N, C-alpha and C positions, 0 to 999 in steps of 0.2 A: 504493500500500500504506500509506503514512504517513497519508493522510487517513482510511482505514478504522480504523487504530489510534487516531487522534485521536477519531473518532466513538464507538468502543467505550469509550474512556477517559472521554469526556464523559458518555455515558449511564450508565456505572458510577458515576462521581462523583455524578451527579444522583440516582441511586437511593440511594446511601449517605447523602448530605446530606438527601434527602427524608424518609428514615425517622428522621433524627436528632432531628427536632422531637418525635416521640413519646417517645423515650428521655429527652430533656431535660426534658419536662413531668413525666415520671414521677419523675425524680431530684429536681427542685426542690420537690417536695412534702415532702422530708425533709431538705434541706440548702440552704445559701445559694448564690446564683449564683457568687460569687467563690471559695468553697471548692470547688465542683464544677469550676470551670474549672481550678483548681490541680491537683486530683486527676486530671482528664482529661489534662492535659499531662504529668503525672508518669507516668501509665500509658503514654502515647505515647512518652515518652523511654525508659522501661524496655523497651518493645517494640523500639525502634530499637537499644538497647544489646544486647539479646538477639540480634538479627540480626547485629550486629557481632561479638559474641563467638563466634557459630556460623560466622562468616566467610561468611555468606550475602550480606553487603554489605561493601564495602571502601572506605576513604577513602585518597586520595593526599595527599602533602604539599603543601598549598596554604594561602594566607592566608584562612582561613575567616571571619576577622573582617570581611572585606569584606561578608559576608552580613548583618551587623547591620542594615543599612538595610532589607533584605527582611523580617527578623524584626520590626523596629520597626513596619512597616505591618501585617504579618500574622504572628503573631497579636496582638501587644501592643496597638497602637492600635485595631485593628478591634474586639477584644473589649471593651476599655475603653469605647469609644464606644457600642457596641451594648448592652452591659449597663447602662450609665448611661442611655441613651436609652429603654430599655424600662420604666424606672421612670415615665416621663412620658407615653408613648404606648402604645396597645395593639399587640400583635404584628402585627395585620392592617395597621395603618398603617405599621409598620416594614417589613413585607413588601413593600408597594408601593414605598417609597423604596429598599429594597435591590434591587428588580427594575430600578431605573434604572442600575445599575452598567454593564451592557453598552452603554447609550446614551452615558454619559460616556466610556467606553473607546473606543467607535467614533469619537466626535468628537475626542478628544484624541490618539489614536494617530498620526495624520499629523504632529502638532506635536512630540510627545514622542519617538517612536521613528523618525520619518521613514519610516514604512511606508505605502504607498498603500492606500486603502480604496475599493472599488467603491461608486459612489453607490447602487446597488440594495441594498447592505447596510443603509443607513439605514432603508429601507422595512421590511425584515424584522425589524430590531432593534426598531423601534417596534411592529410587529405583535405580536411576542412580549411586549413590555411591556404593551400593552393587553390581551392575554390574561390576564396576571397581575392587572391591575386589575379586569377583569370577574369573575374568580373571587373575589377578595378583597372587592370592592364599593367603589364610589365613596364611599359614605357612611361608609367606615372612616376617612377623613381628618378628624380632630378639630381640627387646627390649633393644637396646642401647640407654640409656637415653640421653646422650649428643647429639648423632646424631639426635634422635627424636626431641629434643628441638630446635636444629638448623633448622631442616626442618619445624617445627611448626613456627619458626620465619619467614621462607619464606612464609608459608601459610598466616600468619597475615599481612605480607607485601603486599601480593597480595590482601587480603581482603580490606585493607585500601587504596591501589591503586585504586581499583574499586570505593570506596566511594569518594575519592578526585577527581578522573577524572569525576565522575558523577556530583559532586558539581561545578567544574570549567567549565563544558560543557555549562553552561548558559552564560559564559563570553568569552570562547575561542572555536575556531573551532577544530574539531578532528585532523586536519593536524597540527595545531599549537601546540597542546598538544604532539602529536607524535614526531614532530621535536625537541621540547625542551627536551623530554625524550632521544632521540637519541644523541643529542649534549652533554647533561649532562653525559650520560653513557660513551660516548667516552672519554671525558675529565677525568672523575673520574677513569675509569678502565685503561687508558693508564698511568696515574700517579701512580696508585697502582701497576701495573705490572712493571713499571720502578723502583719503590722503592724496590720491591721484587726481582729485577734483573732478571725478567722473560720476559721483553718486547723484542720481536725478530720478526721483520717483514720479515726476510729472510725465515720464515716458509712458507710464501706464494709462495715460489719457488717450494714447494711440491704441486703437482696437487690435492691431496686429501684435503689438508688444504685450498687451493685456492677455489676449487669448494664449499666446505662446508661453508667457510667464506662468499662467495658471496650469497649462498642460505640463510644462517642465517642472514646476514646483510641486504639484500634487502627484502627478502620474510618474514622470521620469525620475524625480528625486525621491519623494516619500515612498510611493508604492513600489516602484521598480527596485530601489535599493533594499526595501524590506524583503522583497522576493529573493534578492541575491543573498542577503544575510540569512534568510530562512534556509535556502539551499545549502549554504555553508555550514549551517548547524546540523544538517542531516547527512551530507555526503562530502567527499574530498573535493578540494578546489580543482583538482585535475578533472573531476567529472562535471562539476557545476560550471566552470569557466568556459567550456566548449560551446555552451548555449549562446555566448556573446556573438559568435560568428553568424548566428541566424539573423542578427540585426541587418547584415548586408543583404540577405534575401528579402527581408521586409522592406528595406530601403529601395530595392529595385522595383518591387511591386508598387510601392507608394509613389515612386517617381513616374511610373507608367500610368497610374490611375489619376494622380492629382496634377502632374506637370506634363503629361502627354509625352513622356520620354519613351524611346523605343527599347524593347527587350530583344537583344541580339542573341545569336547562337552561343557566343561566349558567355553571356549571362545565364543561359539555360544550363550549359555544362558546369559553370561555376556553382550555380545553386544546387545542382545534383550532388556535386562533390561536398559542399558544405553540409547538406542534409545527411549524406552518407556518413560523414565524419561524426556528426552529432549522434546519429543513430548508433554507430559502431561503439563509441566511447560508452554510451549509456547501456547498450545491450550487453557488452562484455563485462562491465562493472556489475550489472545485475546478476549475470551468471556467476561471476566470481563470488558475490555476496551469498548466493544460494548454495554454492559449493561449501562455503565456510560453515 
């Protein structure tokens, strides 16, 4: 039963993240990236506080400051590196590098978390990665060293977020980890945007910014990260992280439906490889758990 909940959570998370690119593009036509990130996490925090005030979620007396290491990696370092890196490299190149997150997680999990990884996992992780590369295109790699290093900073921030969330899942509930991430992100990015003289909540008077901020704040931040933290509390990061590549599949379909973008033969082959990779990792992990 747990594996099916994880799969449903992974697909739902991928669907939410996959559509987030459309909303982000719409918003950034009218406001700066740092201001939008600040607004996004403010809305996410307000959403969490609303759930708390309505007693739909509850917190116990715990030392939540332990979770600072989780929030440091995600959202703080991840968004700082990603936002800075996108100044120097196109989003397509960043997408290829971000798709390598499951690869690093799979290789490092046995060393960091001491969790066994089936060898066949590596085959399916690379299969999914090459699916992303085929969709985005090999010629997307422009070779800007500074930009690539910044995006790799985001990659490793995501990797160690997965590890730290997994570690603290034994002590904290997924909703507790998610809420702390949202509160920390809101405080940090509002201060940063203010110091950079970019903080401007009047941007919300623009319908495009408002709709995008609500979607990204409530769905992409609060709900999607809750689903990620839930998966990390149930299965290894090597298994849960592979779902992230499904966002590329969702993005292709979203582009075709909402922006009239063409789906090419490369897209079809790439999507098949991504789905095959996700299926393989989860199928063989399920078999492995049944054998144990």
